[in-house]
N, C-alpha and C positions, 0 to 999 in steps of 0.2 A: 222912879220906875227902873228896874233893872233890865238891861238888854238881854234877850234870850241868847244862849250860846250856840244854838243850832236852829235850823228851820228848813222849810221846803217851799219851793215856788214852782208851780206848774208852768211848763213851756208848751203851750198848745196853739197859740196865735202869735202873729207878728208883734202885737203889742206886748206880749210877755217878754220879748227880748229886751224891750225898753225897761220893763219892770225889773228884770234881772240886773241890768246895768245900774239902775237906781239903787237896788238893794246892795249891790257890791260897793257902790260909791259910799253909801251910808255906813256900811260895816268897816271899810278901810279908813274912813274918816274917824269913826269911833275908836278904832285901834291905833289911831295917830300914825298911819303910814305916811311917808313922804309923798308929795304930790306926784313924783315920778313913779313910785311904787303903786300909788292909787291908780294912775293912768294905765300902767302895765296890767294890773289885775282886772280893771274894768274892760280893757281891750280884749284880754284873753276870755273873759266871761261873755262878752258880746259875740265873739267868734264861735265859741263853743255852744252858746245858746242857739245861735243861728244854725249851726250844724245839727243840733238836736232836733230843731223844728223841720229843717229842709230835708236832711238825709235820714233822720231817725223817725220822721213822721210825728214828732212831738214827744214830750217826756217831762222831765223835771230837773230843776237845779236844787241840789241839796247843799246847804252851807253849814259850816261849823267853825267856831272859833277854837283854835287848838293852841296848846302850849307844850313846850319841851324844855324843861329846865327854866331858864330865865327868858327864853324866847316865846313870843306870841305870834300867831299867824292866822291866816284865813284859808280854809280848805273848802273847795267847791267840787262837787261831783255832778256831772251832767249825764243823766241816765235816760235811755230810750229802749223801747222794745222793737226797734226797726229791723231792717234787713241785715244789719251787721256789716263788718268790713272784711271782705274776702282776702285782701292782700295788705297787711298792716305795713310792711316795709314801703310799699308804693304809696299808701295813704299818708305816710309821714314824710314823704319826699317833697321838698319845696317845688311848687309849680304844678304838682299833679292835682287834678280835680276830677271827680266823677260827675260833676255838674257844670254849672256855668260860672263858678267862682274863680278867684285868682289862684286857688290852690295854696293858700297861706294859713288856712284855719287851724289845722292841727300842728303843723310844723312851726308856724308863727306863734301860736299859743304856748307851745313847749318852750320857746326861747324867752317868753315873758314871765315865766314863773320859776320858782326854785325847785319844785318837785312836780313831776308829770307822770301819770300812769294811765294806761289805756287797756281795757279788756273788752274784747268784742268776739262774738260768735255769730257766724252766718245763720240767719233765721231767728236769732234770739235777742239781738240788740247790742248796744255799746254802752260802756261806762267810762267816762274820761274824768279823772280826778286830778286836780291841780292844787298846789299849795304855794302860798307866798308868805315868807317870814318877814316880820318887821325888823 
């Protein structure tokens, strides 16, 4: 059986954060990421899935196995139709939180991956895309 190269996982309940972590663990193992890189990607996915649920009101994790030349990687996109982020600079600052968290979700996730992109519009939602290369 061939592993699909992309997929979608809804993030609507607390349990879906666990399922997202498990999916990312499975994919990083199949891609033969080092244990350190697996842990970094799983941690980033967990943080971003939690943000999608708590701040975005739920959404989805899209995943895709990507390649560029000889490199292979895993790209995750966390998408919601929530309230959006009114001040992106502030949201990406270590220690800032709009809720009860530690304020490490976005900035911490950014440090754990090779590529990080965020697009958000107030009243329309947020899309955070992260990629980790093997």
